[in-house]
N, CA, C and O of each residue as an XYZ file, in Angstrom:
484
protein
N       0.702     -0.993      0.374
C       0.287      0.057     -0.261
C       0.843      1.214      0.097
O       1.309      1.304      1.233
N       0.882      1.942     -0.493
C       1.068      3.630     -0.741
C       0.612      4.636      0.922
O      -0.362      4.538      1.668
N       1.380      5.205      0.948
C       2.022      6.158      2.106
C      -0.061      6.482      2.031
O      -0.867      5.695      2.527
N      -0.412      7.656      1.376
C      -2.005      7.373      1.405
C      -2.808      5.999      1.622
O      -3.516      5.481      2.485
N      -2.542      5.847      0.963
C      -4.170      4.876      1.516
C      -3.248      4.352      2.964
O      -3.569      3.521      3.814
N      -2.462      4.883      2.892
C      -2.205      4.197      5.127
C      -2.724      4.593      6.026
O      -3.260      4.171      7.051
N      -2.317      6.353      5.081
C      -3.679      6.914      5.799
C      -4.440      6.953      6.204
O      -4.674      7.152      7.396
N      -5.227      6.749      5.229
C      -7.021      6.830      5.280
C      -7.474      5.436      5.821
O      -8.417      5.137      6.554
N      -6.524      4.690      5.238
C      -6.698      3.369      6.396
C      -6.791      3.518      7.840
O      -7.600      2.879      8.512
N      -6.025      4.299      8.287
C      -5.656      5.095      9.794
C      -7.328      5.500     10.092
O      -8.222      5.004     10.778
N      -7.245      6.339      9.443
C      -8.177      7.688      9.597
C      -9.198      6.745     10.030
O      -9.814      6.662     11.092
N      -9.230      6.127      9.077
C     -10.776      5.263      8.824
C     -10.912      4.281      9.720
O     -11.975      3.662      9.741
N      -9.603      3.872     10.854
C      -9.729      2.972     11.537
C     -10.322      3.539     12.623
O     -11.264      3.016     13.218
N      -9.548      5.158     13.077
C      -9.770      5.763     14.484
C     -11.153      6.518     13.928
O     -11.236      7.488     14.681
N     -11.914      6.561     13.306
C     -13.851      7.006     12.802
C     -14.198      6.011     13.633
O     -14.641      6.264     14.753
N     -14.026      4.654     13.145
C     -14.652      3.678     13.792
C     -14.324      3.324     15.120
O     -15.031      2.753     15.950
N     -13.454      3.632     15.191
C     -12.681      3.169     16.737
C     -13.635      4.601     18.209
O     -13.875      4.685     19.413
N     -13.814      5.405     16.877
C     -14.382      6.729     18.645
C     -15.590      6.103     17.832
O     -16.389      6.726     18.531
N     -16.296      5.513     17.089
C     -17.826      6.221     16.147
C     -18.386      5.003     17.025
O     -19.531      5.075     17.473
N     -17.613      3.930     17.262
C     -18.716      2.571     17.394
C     -18.892      2.579     18.743
O     -18.822      1.502     19.335
N     -19.146      3.756     19.448
C     -20.027      2.970     20.982
C     -21.399      4.385     21.009
O     -22.020      4.527     22.062
N     -21.776      5.435     19.637
C     -21.958      6.295     19.492
C     -22.941      6.507     18.575
O     -22.740      6.590     17.364
N     -24.342      6.628     19.288
C     -25.590      7.134     17.896
C     -25.383      7.960     17.957
O     -24.353      8.292     18.543
N     -26.404      9.064     17.268
C     -26.333     10.032     16.357
C     -27.689     10.253     15.963
O     -28.155      9.208     15.510
N     -28.532     11.224     15.954
C     -29.714     11.551     14.707
C     -29.834     12.970     15.244
O     -29.344     13.811     15.997
N     -30.898     12.666     14.286
C     -31.199     14.606     13.831
C     -32.665     14.143     13.622
O     -33.223     13.318     12.898
N     -33.073     15.092     14.635
C     -35.046     15.107     15.288
C     -35.934     16.555     13.545
O     -35.881     17.782     13.630
N     -36.489     15.876     12.479
C     -36.816     17.212     11.622
C     -38.144     17.626     12.360
O     -38.450     17.179     13.465
N     -39.014     18.655     11.536
C     -40.123     18.800     11.726
C     -40.039     19.513     10.160
O     -39.247     20.323      9.681
N     -41.443     18.699      9.512
C     -41.639     18.747      7.870
C     -39.275     18.856      7.403
O     -38.487     17.924      7.560
N     -39.043     19.829      7.047
C     -37.650     20.391      6.095
C     -37.210     21.115      7.348
O     -36.368     21.983      7.117
N     -37.674     20.940      9.016
C     -36.865     21.840      9.385
C     -35.738     21.062     10.630
O     -36.314     20.491     11.556
N     -34.358     21.052     10.634
C     -34.253     20.222     11.510
C     -33.771     21.536     13.085
O     -33.015     22.490     13.268
N     -34.826     20.711     13.882
C     -35.509     21.031     15.074
C     -34.736     20.144     16.943
O     -34.896     20.379     18.141
N     -34.002     19.219     16.184
C     -33.446     18.752     17.189
C     -31.641     17.758     17.021
O     -31.251     17.210     15.991
N     -31.201     17.790     17.800
C     -29.812     16.305     17.968
C     -30.121     15.962     18.916
O     -30.458     16.756     19.794
N     -30.121     14.640     19.092
C     -29.799     14.051     19.706
C     -28.118     13.007     19.643
O     -27.775     12.573     18.543
N     -27.457     12.792     20.575
C     -26.674     12.093     21.403
C     -26.090     10.872     21.950
O     -25.186     11.286     22.675
N     -26.110      9.154     22.027
C     -26.657      8.824     23.138
C     -24.311      7.686     22.531
O     -23.628      7.112     21.683
N     -24.406      8.166     23.757
C     -22.742      7.217     24.388
C     -23.489      6.785     25.243
O     -24.283      7.210     26.083
N     -22.872      5.340     24.677
C     -22.953      4.347     25.068
C     -21.504      3.678     26.245
O     -20.448      4.311     26.283
N     -21.642      2.722     26.878
C     -20.679      2.045     27.744
C     -20.023      0.672     27.117
O     -20.674     -0.205     26.549
N     -18.366      0.661     27.372
C     -18.592     -0.893     27.011
C     -18.764     -1.983     26.879
O     -18.689     -2.750     25.919
N     -19.027     -2.085     27.953
C     -19.506     -3.019     28.799
C     -21.827     -3.735     28.325
O     -22.352     -4.848     28.287
N     -22.191     -2.752     28.171
C     -23.139     -2.163     27.735
C     -23.922     -1.804     29.630
O     -24.759     -0.916     29.793
N     -23.532     -2.477     30.519
C     -23.629     -2.025     31.838
C     -24.169     -0.586     32.683
O     -25.076     -0.121     33.375
N     -22.667     -0.254     31.949
C     -21.529      0.973     32.361
C     -22.929      2.701     31.608
O     -23.982      2.610     30.976
N     -22.502      3.412     31.894
C     -23.265      4.654     32.000
C     -23.677      4.776     30.312
O     -22.935      4.692     29.333
N     -25.223      5.017     30.394
C     -25.279      5.577     28.681
C     -25.873      7.457     29.610
O     -26.527      7.960     30.524
N     -24.819      7.778     28.215
C     -25.405      9.471     28.613
C     -25.829      9.610     27.546
O     -25.421      9.073     26.517
N     -26.594     10.262     27.658
C     -28.257     11.106     26.283
C     -27.155     12.415     26.416
O     -26.339     12.516     27.333
N     -27.373     13.736     24.897
C     -26.901     14.570     24.814
C     -28.561     14.945     23.843
O     -29.240     14.280     23.061
N     -28.654     16.075     24.308
C     -29.913     17.065     23.935
C     -30.447     17.777     23.059
O     -31.606     17.371     22.975
N     -30.296     18.568     22.382
C     -30.160     19.570     21.482
C     -31.097     19.819     21.203
O     -31.511     19.042     20.344
N     -32.543     21.399     21.761
C     -33.102     21.747     21.517
C     -33.484     22.624     20.304
O     -34.127     23.661     20.467
N     -33.133     22.251     19.239
C     -33.131     24.167     18.076
C     -33.836     25.540     18.355
O     -33.541     26.702     18.075
N     -34.836     24.981     18.986
C     -36.383     25.617     18.976
C     -36.385     26.837     20.038
O     -36.954     27.928     20.065
N     -35.681     26.301     20.717
C     -35.379     26.771     22.555
C     -34.724     28.126     21.732
O     -33.979     28.367     20.782
N     -35.723     29.002     23.016
C     -35.281     30.686     22.584
C     -34.783     31.168     24.100
O     -35.166     30.827     25.219
N     -33.561     32.297     23.562
C     -32.174     32.505     24.881
C     -33.756     33.072     25.742
O     -34.763     33.638     25.316
N     -33.354     32.602     27.069
C     -34.396     33.976     28.066
C     -33.552     35.794     28.349
O     -32.479     36.147     28.839
N     -33.904     36.016     28.166
C     -33.723     37.057     28.634
C     -32.699     37.422     29.907
O     -31.735     38.175     29.769
N     -33.083     36.725     31.262
C     -32.553     37.224     31.952
C     -30.618     36.544     32.192
O     -29.711     36.899     32.944
N     -30.755     35.200     30.855
C     -29.482     34.483     31.024
C     -28.903     35.121     30.344
O     -29.252     35.591     29.262
N     -27.726     35.245     31.008
C     -26.484     35.210     30.120
C     -25.641     34.775     28.199
O     -25.026     33.730     28.409
N     -25.510     35.026     27.189
C     -25.465     34.499     26.338
C     -24.512     33.408     26.371
O     -24.678     32.472     25.589
N     -23.302     33.411     27.369
C     -22.362     32.934     27.817
C     -22.743     31.695     28.422
O     -21.934     30.768     28.368
N     -24.383     31.450     29.265
C     -23.921     30.980     29.965
C     -24.989     30.034     29.620
O     -25.093     29.071     30.379
N     -26.045     30.132     28.342
C     -26.926     29.733     27.676
C     -26.764     28.625     26.875
O     -26.467     28.932     25.720
N     -26.867     27.322     27.106
C     -26.884     26.298     26.148
C     -27.854     25.747     25.769
O     -28.642     25.632     26.708
N     -28.465     25.072     24.295
C     -29.468     24.281     23.857
C     -29.488     23.081     24.544
O     -30.608     22.738     24.923
N     -28.430     22.237     24.851
C     -28.461     21.137     24.788
C     -28.393     20.459     26.393
O     -28.157     21.190     27.354
N     -28.508     19.736     26.471
C     -28.999     19.211     27.855
C     -28.227     17.754     27.538
O     -28.031     17.326     26.400
N     -27.865     17.136     28.678
C     -27.232     16.176     29.531
C     -28.191     15.418     30.798
O     -28.722     15.977     31.757
N     -28.208     13.505     30.322
C     -28.876     12.962     30.844
C     -27.878     11.690     30.806
O     -26.757     12.006     30.406
N     -27.986     10.726     31.035
C     -27.038      9.325     32.590
C     -28.652      8.689     32.828
O     -29.814      9.037     33.040
N     -27.601      7.254     32.582
C     -28.488      6.042     33.266
C     -27.609      4.432     33.044
O     -27.008      3.675     32.282
N     -27.989      4.626     34.029
C     -26.455      3.088     34.360
C     -27.344      1.534     34.783
O     -28.494      1.614     35.215
N     -26.762      0.378     34.627
C     -27.566     -1.081     35.189
C     -27.813     -1.352     34.012
O     -27.425     -0.744     33.014
N     -28.450     -2.250     34.072
C     -28.455     -3.844     32.690
C     -30.252     -3.582     33.400
O     -30.640     -3.059     34.445
N     -31.172     -4.401     31.938
C     -32.407     -5.236     32.414
C     -33.331     -4.200     31.905
O     -34.414     -4.744     31.693
N     -33.369     -2.948     31.619
C     -33.756     -1.402     31.047
C     -33.719     -0.601     29.939
O     -32.703     -0.830     29.283
N     -34.344      0.156     29.515
C     -33.815      1.183     27.976
C     -33.528      1.817     28.451
O     -34.214      2.795     28.748
N     -31.914      1.574     28.933
C     -31.050      2.964     29.578
C     -31.414      4.389     28.224
O     -31.824      5.386     28.818
N     -31.374      4.508     27.408
C     -31.930      5.513     26.142
C     -32.834      6.283     26.683
O     -32.859      7.507     26.812
N     -33.351      5.715     26.897
C     -35.190      5.817     27.692
C     -34.928      7.119     28.573
O     -35.281      8.289     28.426
N     -33.880      6.212     29.927
C     -34.193      6.578     30.805
C     -32.926      8.037     31.565
O     -32.869      8.596     32.659
N     -32.248      8.128     30.491
C     -31.275      9.234     30.179
C     -32.282     10.777     29.601
O     -32.644     11.738     30.281
N     -32.509     10.495     28.091
C     -33.790     11.444     28.048
C     -35.016     11.557     28.194
O     -35.626     11.989     27.216
N     -35.627     11.294     29.155
C     -36.730     10.794     30.254
C     -36.710     12.863     31.284
O     -36.316     13.185     32.405
N     -37.465     13.854     29.906
C     -37.484     15.029     30.602
C     -37.028     16.273     29.749
O     -37.337     17.464     29.736
N     -35.820     15.163     28.767
C     -35.774     16.056     27.829
C     -37.214     16.844     26.375
O     -38.423     16.610     26.349
N     -36.537     17.580     25.581
C     -37.743     18.350     25.265
C     -36.722     19.394     23.931
O     -35.838     20.251     23.912
N     -37.758     18.437     22.773
C     -37.389     19.227     21.604
C     -39.022     19.732     20.763
O     -40.149     19.255     20.626
N     -38.150     21.167     20.297
C     -39.435     21.550     19.366
C     -41.008     21.181     20.836
O     -41.880     20.454     20.359
N     -41.165     21.429     21.689
C     -41.923     21.368     22.916
C     -42.743     20.451     22.897
O     -43.963     20.600     22.963
N     -41.833     18.853     22.756
C     -42.136     17.374     22.865
C     -41.862     16.554     23.708
O     -41.237     15.607     23.230
N     -42.090     16.471     25.005
C     -41.030     15.793     26.188
C     -41.118     14.602     25.735
O     -42.071     14.085     25.152
N     -39.680     13.969     26.120
C     -40.106     12.716     26.391
C     -40.467     12.844     28.065
O     -40.281     13.669     28.960
N     -41.383     10.904     27.839
C     -41.433     10.423     29.614
C     -41.191      8.817     28.988
O     -41.493      8.232     27.948
N     -40.478      8.484     30.235
C     -39.607      6.820     29.727
C     -40.698      5.940     30.386
O     -40.448      5.454     31.489
N     -41.764      5.725     29.854
C     -42.647      5.221     30.010
C     -43.417      2.997     29.149
O     -44.444      2.331     29.019
N     -41.901      2.945     28.884
C     -41.333      2.089     28.314
C     -42.118      2.217     26.625
O     -41.601      1.331     25.944
N     -42.657      2.627     26.188
C     -42.391      2.626     24.580
C     -41.686      3.362     23.702
O     -42.029      3.837     22.620
N     -39.695      3.445     24.836
C     -39.212      3.751     23.415
C     -38.739      5.761     24.463
O     -39.080      6.267     25.531
N     -38.002      6.108     23.498
C     -37.663      7.649     23.872
C     -38.359      7.837     22.460
O     -38.879      8.943     22.312
N     -38.477      6.816     21.225
C     -38.781      7.554     19.679
C     -40.550      8.209     19.424
O     -41.213      9.057     18.827
N     -40.628      6.964     20.472
C     -42.467      7.183     20.990
C     -42.731      8.475     21.156
O     -43.786      8.986     20.780
N     -41.933      9.010     21.646
C     -42.888     10.515     22.175
C     -43.072     11.564     21.002
O     -44.249     11.923     20.970
N     -42.081     12.349     19.752
C     -41.549     12.257     18.792
C     -42.412     12.318     18.014
O     -43.296     13.122     17.718
N     -41.886     10.846     17.518
C     -42.874     10.264     16.056
C     -44.585     10.463     16.210
O     -45.331     10.703     15.261
N     -45.060     10.282     17.805
C     -46.361     10.463     18.257
C     -46.408     12.306     17.397
O     -46.763     12.542     16.243
N     -46.202     12.740     17.847
C     -45.853     14.768     17.298
C     -45.888     15.162     15.763
O     -46.390     16.104     15.150
N     -45.345     14.347     15.495
C     -44.537     14.172     14.638
C     -43.919     15.048     13.255
O     -44.037     15.624     12.174
N     -43.185     14.560     14.373
C     -41.316     15.022     14.306
C     -40.792     13.484     13.823
O     -41.189     12.450     14.358
N     -40.047     13.525     12.964
C     -38.977     12.544     11.829
C     -37.650     12.109     13.290
O     -37.151     12.645     14.280
N     -37.628     11.527     12.952
C     -35.697     11.237     13.359
C     -34.859     10.466     12.842
O     -35.027      9.247     12.810
N     -33.888     11.032     12.387
C     -32.706      9.728     11.313
C     -31.893     10.024     12.452
O     -31.577     10.820     13.336
N     -31.699      8.571     11.737
C     -30.377      8.082     12.382
C     -28.903      8.698     11.748
O     -28.932      8.227     10.611
N     -28.005      9.257     11.821
C     -26.561     10.220     11.142
C     -26.029      9.451     10.932
O     -25.714      9.072      9.804
N     -25.557      8.623     12.694
C     -24.430      7.357     13.102
C     -24.961      6.950     13.949
O     -24.495      5.993     14.567
């Protein structure tokens, strides 16, 4: 192999390694991107799952300085024997729709409200 193909192969392997335990989703309302979800899974399956949820429709309140405002929220869950993604995302709001850990899966409430979920990673 050439040096270029070696670099490309090494980069591909690094990307695969870093994204192996990550899932990313784009939440759409029609053609509008209204939310982003990242799920970071543990290596052993029983460890902590971390969920990051961004609501791009959320406006900055006047009382919060710009440097302190974020549209991202973080949740986590650990253990095994249940849907950790739903537990970690319980209470997360995108486009006015809040998830509830009720046994239907985290996607359920968004889909019921007419939002489309696309898996990016």
